[in-house]
C-alpha positions in Angstrom: -10.2 -10.3 17.5 -7.6 -8.2 15.7 -5.8 -9.9 12.8 -2.1 -10.0 13.7 -1.0 -10.2 10.1 -2.9 -7.0 9.3 -1.4 -5.3 12.4 2.1 -6.4 11.3 1.5 -5.2 7.7 0.3 -1.8 9.0 3.3 -1.5 11.3 5.7 -2.4 8.5 4.0 0.1 6.2 4.3 2.9 8.8 8.0 2.1 9.3 8.7 2.2 5.6 6.8 5.5 5.2 8.8 7.0 8.1 12.0 5.8 6.4 10.8 7.3 3.2 9.9 10.6 4.8 13.3 10.8 6.5 15.1 10.0 3.2 13.1 12.7 1.3 13.9 15.2 4.1 17.6 14.4 3.6 17.1 15.3 0.0 15.7 18.7 0.9 12.0 18.3 1.1 9.9 19.4 4.0 7.3 17.1 5.5 3.8 18.7 5.6 1.6 15.7 6.3 1.3 11.9 6.4 -1.5 9.4 5.7 -4.1 11.9 4.7 -7.3 9.9 4.2 -10.1 11.3 1.9 -13.1 9.6 0.4 -11.7 7.3 -2.3 -8.0 7.4 -1.4 -5.1 8.1 0.8 -2.1 10.4 0.3 1.0 8.7 1.8 3.2 11.8 2.2 2.6 15.5 1.5 5.8 17.5 1.3 7.1 20.8 0.0 9.9 21.2 -2.5 10.5 24.9 -2.6 7.2 26.4 -3.6 5.8 23.1 -4.9 3.5 20.9 -2.9 4.5 17.3 -3.6 2.1 14.3 -3.1 4.4 11.3 -2.7 3.1 7.8 -3.2 5.4 5.3 -1.3 5.6 1.8 -2.7 7.6 -1.0 -1.0 8.7 -4.4 -2.0 11.2 -6.5 -0.1 12.5 -7.7 -3.5 11.6 -7.7 -7.1 10.1 -11.2 -7.1 6.6 -9.8 -7.9 7.8 -6.9 -9.9 9.3 -3.5 -9.3 7.4 -1.3 -6.8 6.9 1.4 -9.5 4.8 -1.0 -11.5 2.0 -1.0 -8.9 1.1 2.7 -9.5 -1.4 1.9 -12.3 -3.5 4.5 -14.1 -6.4 3.6 -11.8 -4.2 4.3 -8.8 -3.0 7.6 -10.4 -6.6 8.7 -10.8 -7.3 8.0 -7.2 -4.3 10.0 -6.1 -5.2 12.9 -8.2 -8.8 12.8 -6.8 -7.4 12.6 -3.2 -5.0 15.5 -3.9 -7.9 17.6 -5.4 -9.9 17.1 -2.2 -6.9 17.9 0.0 -6.2 21.1 -1.9 -9.9 22.2 -1.6 -10.1 21.4 2.1 -7.0 23.4 2.9 -7.9 26.2 0.4 -4.5 25.8 -1.3 -3.6 27.1 -4.8 0.0 26.3 -5.5 2.1 24.4 -7.9 1.8 20.7 -7.3 3.4 17.5 -8.5 3.0 13.7 -8.0 6.1 11.7 -7.1 6.6 8.0 -6.5 9.2 6.8 -4.1 9.9 3.1 -4.6 11.5 1.4 -1.6 13.1 -2.0 -1.9 14.6 -4.1 0.9 13.9 -4.3 4.6 14.8 -1.8 7.3 17.5 -0.8 7.9 18.7 -1.9 4.4 16.3 0.0 2.1 17.2 1.5 -1.2 15.0 4.2 -2.7 14.2 5.1 -6.3 12.6 8.5 -6.6 10.6 9.5 -9.6 9.8 13.2 -9.6 6.7 14.3 -11.5 5.9 10.6 -12.2 2.5 11.5 -13.7 0.3 14.5 -14.3 -3.2 15.3 -13.1 -5.6 14.6 -15.9 
């Protein structure tokens, strides 16, 4: 039996990521990929900003009751994202400038506000 709460959460996450991708495209980025799974992690959105490949972590909260969405990108999460990006780059034989952005989404569709942090952290 499939857990309905898990299905609902996945559907909500997919909707938020689609809203995020649309919003970033309106800001001039080009969507390259979504939900790229690699051992040890997932890359939410992969986009191009000019010549730079951008790995975007999308974090959503309906409100700030449990903290700001940006607070959930811990150093451990950052290491996982860097690891996943390294694997992605190797798999696609890419050598280009890269950065890690975080897009914090607050609210519920269609009333979502975004806070975009470019180059939120570096690969270490």
